[in-house]
N, C-alpha and C positions, 0 to 999 in steps of 0.2 A: 494444365488438366489434374498431372501428380499433384504439384508443384502442390496446385485450388486443395485439390484432399488434401493432404498433410498435413495445411495450415485445420483443414473443418477439423481436421480429429486432435490436433493439437488444442486446439481454442478448445475442444469437447472433452481431452482429458483432463487440462485444468481446471474447466468448469466441474467435472466430476469429482475431481479431488477436493478441492474446495466448500461443496456444497456434505460430503465426507468429512471434515475437517469441520465442517461447522455442527455436523450433529454429532461428532461422539465427541467435543466440546461440548455439548450443550449438554448431555448427559451428567444426570445428576452424581456424586462422588459415592463411593460405599459411606454408608454412616459411620459415623463416629462409633467408637465404642456407648453402653449403656457411664453412667457416674456407678464405682460398686455401691452397695449397702448394708446396712446394716441391720438383721431381722432380728423383731424385739428377743429371741433368744439370746443374744449377744446381749443387747441392753438390760433384762433383767435378770439375766443369771453373776449367783452369789459368788463365780468363783469358774471365769473365761479357762474355756479349752485352748489350747495350742491353734488347734485349729479357731477359733474366736480369736484368739489375742494377732492371728492372721488377716484376717478379715477388717478388725479396727486399723493392722498396720496399713494395710492398703484403704480403707476410707481416709485414713489423718493423709497420707502422702498425696493423693488427688487434691483433697480440697487446700495440703497447703501452697504446693506447685500453683497454685491459680490464683491464694492468694497474693502470691507475686506479681501478680499481671500487673499490668502496666493500663489496663483497661479499668476503669474506676466500677461501672457495670461488673463486672469480673468481677475485681474484690470484694464485692458485697455481695456478691451470689453466690462466688466460695465461702466467707464471713458467713452465712445465713444453712451453708451445709455442714457447717463445721460445727455448727451451735445445733442445730435438730437433732440428733440423738440424745442431743441431753436436755428437751425437752419434751421429750417423748416418758408418759406413766410408765410409772415403776422401775424407771431407770436405779440401779446399785450402783450405792458404794465402788465395790468392788472393780466394776463398771467405770467409774467413773478415775479413778486411779487406773488401771490400763488404756485409756483411752489417755489421758494425763501423760506416761509413761511414752506413746506412741508419739505422739506430739511436741513431746520437746527428746525422744531419740531420733542421732544422726542414722541416716539421714534430711529426718525428716525436717527435723528443728526449726519450729516454731518459733523461738527466739531470736533468732538472729532477724526477724522482721523486729523484732523489738528493739533491738539492739542496733538495728542500721535506718538509715539516711532517711528515708521514703515516709513521708507522713500518713499516707494513705495504708498502707500495708499494715506500719503501725500502729495507728490505734484502730482495724481491727481485728488483726489481733490478739492487742491487749482485750477486747470485748467479749475474745474467745478466752480466751485465760478467765478473764474472772468471772465466767459462770465453769468454770472444771469446777470448784468448788473443795479441793484438795491441799493437802497441806505439800508435797512439789511446788502448787503453784501458790500457794503462800508462801513459800522460800525466797518463789521465783521472783516473784513481789515488790518484796518486801525486801530483799540485797539491790532490789533495779531502784528503789525507792532512798535510797542513801548513796547523798553528796559526796561521801568519799571513798565508793568503789571507783575500784581503776578498770576499765576505763566506766567513769560515774555516763550517767545521761545526764542528757539535758536537761532544762528547767522543765520543759513541758513534757520529758518522758520520765524525770523527775513523776510530773503531779498525774499522769496518766496510771505509772506505776500504785504511787499507792491511794489513788480512788480503784484499782483495784484489787489493792489490798482487805481495802474497807468492803468492798464487795463481798470477799471472799470472808470475811471476819463474820457478816452480818450472816453469810448463806450456812452456820455451821450453828444458829440460836436451834434452830428442832434438825441438828443432824450428827451423827458422832464417826462421820469421814473423818474429819481432822479427829486426832487423839489431844486433850486439854494440854499434855506439856509440848506440844510443839506449836498452840496457839501462844502458849507464854513464852516459847522462847522472840516468835515474831512480835508480842508485845513488847519484849523486852531489848531488839532490833530498830523497833519501828520511835521507841524511846528516847535510843542509843541517838538515832539518824533523825529526829528534829532535834534536837542538841545541835546539833555539828550544821541544821538546815538554812542559809544565809537565803531562799524564798519565801517570803511571808505566805504566796498561795502555795505551792507546795507545802509549809507545813500547816496551815489548817489542811487539808488533807489527812495530812498523818496526823492530826486529834481527830479526823474526823476517825480516821479508821480505830483509833486507838479507844474513841468513844460505844468504837462497833464491839468488843469483846462480849462475850455474856458467859464466862463462866469463873469458878473463884476461882482457881487457881490465877486465874492471869488477872482477874480484878485485883486480888493482893498485888500483885509486880507493879501492878498502876500506885498504887498507894502506899508502894514497899514496904 
């Protein structure tokens, strides 16, 4: 009698414990923290404050960390996340400069994906950088379009870098974000890189980028 009662107690206890574990396990985990945002007063500021810069850094850190995900969809979501502020109305040159500085700063360093071996993060990092429209972004792309850079990018990397440089140069046609002297420097560097470039497809992209210049000073560089 006692043994039978003990057995029933043991079975019922185990069953109750199993149900408890099942219920606890089925509860939804606490919601993840929402991604950071950049309010319009930050993206339209002509002089971002230290607090604005902190918001920009947090935003870039979140997006770039997800850009390195091994999941294709997550990488593309991160790319769109990083592009979103650049497509808002009224974005200022001051914001673009602060945003570029944050993306290029350590430990965020979006350029590590450009220089790295993984093709999907690399291409999407190029997509972000070519839309920055700043002198620092132009310098980084012109440098990486050059086969003499050590270590140099492979053909695909140089092709994308030259493409990005051309996109940035085209964006300056109706913008004063990049000063003419910076554009002229880029033209000289691209011309020198084209003289050394062994791959015809990269060379075409370099010429295409050179054809995008639209300042008198830069055009004078082209004609000597």
